[in-house]
N, C-alpha and C positions, 0 to 999 in steps of 0.2 A: 497415257504418260509414256513418254519413251526411255529406254535404259539409261540413256545420255542424261535425261531430266531427273531420274528418279533416285540418285545420289545428293543430287541440289538440293531436291527436296528435303531429304533426309534429313541433311546438314541446317537448312534453312529449321526444321520441327525442333531438332535436339538445341539448337541454339536459341529458340524461341522460349524453350524450356527450362534451359539454364538460366537465361533471363528474369523469366517468373521466379523462378527458384529463389535466386540472387535479391531479386526487387522485393517478395514476400519477407525474407529474412532479414534485411533492413529495415523496412516498416517495422515487422514485429519487434526487432530490437530497439528501437524507437519506443513503439507502445510499452515495451518490456521497463525499459530504463525509466519514460515518465512515471512507471507504476511502481517500481522500487524508490522512486522519489517522493511520491503520495504515500508508500507505507512507511516509510522512513519520517516523513513528518507527520505522520500520525502517532507515531509510537513517541517521536521526540515532543511532540505536543501531552501525550498520556503523562511523559516523563515529568514534565514540567508542571503540568498541575496535581500530581501525586506529590511533589514538591512543596504543595501547597497545604497546611498542617497547622493546628490549632497548637499555643502553648496553654497547658490546664496548669493554674495554680492551687496547690491542695490548703485548704484550711491549716491554721496553726493548731496543732495538738493532735493531730490523726498520726496512728501509728503507721511506721512503713510496713508493717505487714498489712494494715487495709489499703494504704496506696497501693500495693502489688496486689492484691485483692481484686482494686479498682481497674488496674492495667490489663490484669486477665479478662476480667470481663469487658473492658473495652475492646480487646484483641478479638473476642467472638462476635464485634457487632458485623453487621454485612457493608458496612461504607467505611471500615479503617484497613490501611493499606497496610500500616506497620505504626506500632508505638514504643516509648523510651521514657522509661523513670531516669530523672535527674534529680539525685539528692540535692540539698539544699547546701553541701560542702562544693558539689562538681557545679552546679550555679555559680556561685561565689568565683570558682577558678575562671572559671569563663567570660564573668565581668571585669573582672582583675584585668585579664588578658586584653580584653577590648579597650578599657578604658587605659591601660596601662599604667596604674597605680593601685595602690592597697588601699581601697575603702573601707576593710574590714579593720585595719590598724588605726584608720581615723578615726572612726565610729567607735571603735572597740568592742563591736560585734557583728554578729553576719545576719542582716534584715531581709535576706531571700529567705524566699518560701521553695518547700519543693515540688516539682512538678512533673508533668506528663507531655513529654512530645509528641502531638499525633499528626498520622500522618493518610490521608484522605485518598481512597481510591477515586482514579478519574473520571469516573459518570457522575459524582457527585463534589466535584470540585465547582459547583458553580453557587450563584449569590444564594438562590433559593435554598438549596439543600444543605449548603452550610449555616444559614440562619436556623434551620430545623435541627441541623447537628448541635448547635451552638444552644438552644432554648434546653435540648435533652441534656446538654451537661450540665447544664445550671442548676437543673433539676434534683442534681446529686447533691446532697448534705453536705461530701466532703468535700467538692470543690466552691472552691471561692470566687475566681475568676477566669475567665478563658479570654484568650488572645487569637486576632488572626486578623491580616491585613486585608479590610474589604476594596479597598481601593486597587490592589494590585491583583485581588480576585477578579475583579470588573474588568481591568486592562487586560490580562493576559487571555480572559475567554472572549473579550471585542477581537483581539488580536487572531485570536484562533479562527476567530468564525470566518474573519475577513481573509485570511490567508485559505480557508478550504474550501471557498465560495470561488477564492482565484484558480486553483489548483483543480477543481471541480468543472471550472468553465474550459481551462486550456486542456484539460481528457477529453471532455464533449468534442472539441475542434480537432485536436489529433485523432479519436476515433473516427471523425468524419473525414480526415484526409487518407488516415490509413486505408479507410475502405475505398473510397475515389479511386488512390491510387493501385491498391492490388486489382479493384474492376477491371482499370485500363491497361493492367498488364497484362489479366488474363485474358481480357479480349484481344489484345493484339496476337497473344499466343495462339488463342484458338481461330482467328481470322489466316494464321499460316496453312490452316487444316481446313480450309473452306472449300476447297476442291477433293480432298478424300473425303468429306462430307458428303458433298456433291455425288461423288463417284460410287458412294454406297448406297446411297437413294436410287440411283440409276440401277444398280444390280438387284433394287427389290428389299435394301434392309429397312427393318421397322424404326421407328423416331428414339424406341426405348433401348433399341439393340445398339444404335449410332452413338446415344446420348452416356449409355452404362458405362463402357470403358472411360469416356470421358470425365466424368464426373467419379469415377476410383481413383483416376492419376490425378486429379486435383486434390482429391482430398490428401493422397499421397504427398503431392508436393506442398500440402499445409503445412502438414506434420513434419516433412524434412525441414524447410523453412524456420518451425517453430523450434526445433533440435538445433541448429545451427543459430538461431535469437537467443535462443538461454545457454548455449554455450559460448556464445560472447558475452553474455550480461554476468554467467558465473566467474569466467576471468576477470570481467571489470571488477566484481565485488571482491574478489580474491584481491586483486593488487588494492584495492581501496581501503580491503581490512589490513594490508600490510603498511601503510601510511599511516592509517588511522585505526590503530585498534580499538578506542572507544567505541568504535562504530557496532563492535560485537553487542554490546548491551542493547541495543535498538533492534538487533535482529529478533524476527517472531518465523518460528519454523513454520508453522501453520499459515502463516499469512505467505510465506512464500513459496509454501506447495501449492495453495490456490492461485496464485499468479502463474505458478508454472501449467494448472490445468486450463486457467485462463485462456494463455497464448497458444495454447496447443488448438484448445476449440475456438478460439478465432481465426486461428491461420487454419484451419480445416472448414469452417462453417463459409466465412469469407469466400475462400477459393472454389467450395460446393456452389453456391449460390450465384457468383460470379459466372463460371462455367455452364451454370443451368442457362442461366440467360442469353450468354453470348451463343452457344450450341443453339439453344430455341429461335434466335435470330437466323443463323445462317441453314436452317433447317425449312425455313419457309422464305428465304430470299429469292428473289427472281433470277435466271441465270445470267443474264447479260450483266446484273449486278455486284458480280462475283468478281467482274474482272476493274471494279472502281475503288 
């Protein structure tokens, strides 16, 4: 290679590396964005499920201390998210507000029973688990009746399953597209180095010696791309929280940390494996085909 051609090839290699980083960054950003959507969809589905609960009506004559003891017992159950004691006076106020009229004045007494509102953890908010929980609650001698909307539970779970399948399908398609785009970008980057690879072979360099720096650089490019993709995602989340502060309730730090590690690993791994295959091709290609 002449001294005049050397700066030209250096510029081409630098441009190819920059293009590779930008392309991988954009692909990882899209992957991360879809990951955030899936995480928030899951948190939202859990939030909806955990608002499904039981209204437990206590039998007439049970003392308040007995009701509070029952509430304490229920709080210790593995399936209970939270519970709230509803005295009959408060139940009457709520019903009066819903009806818009004073039914106690009309009847002359408060016919409502004290109760406990029970919220169930998301994994147990399905028809089978709720049926078993209902039977356990009714087995308690202090409990008169248990109410929950069975049709609403079935509808919510059915819709959540459909949405989950759709999101899973989209994520699989997006992952395939990401792999293909990153692979093609890296193949073009390695293509720009094909004459350097052949020159190193001609002076006796082994395949491992030629491949090693390219693989290390590919992992570095994947990590840098993941960093910039995460930076863009953080800015997006920041502006989203500025506009919708309610989204803060749906944030799960552990899941976000898992997403960060996933993007770094994905960027590094796809860059490494794509570079390995691309370098392998140009290590074994015939000299005359380097010009095509």
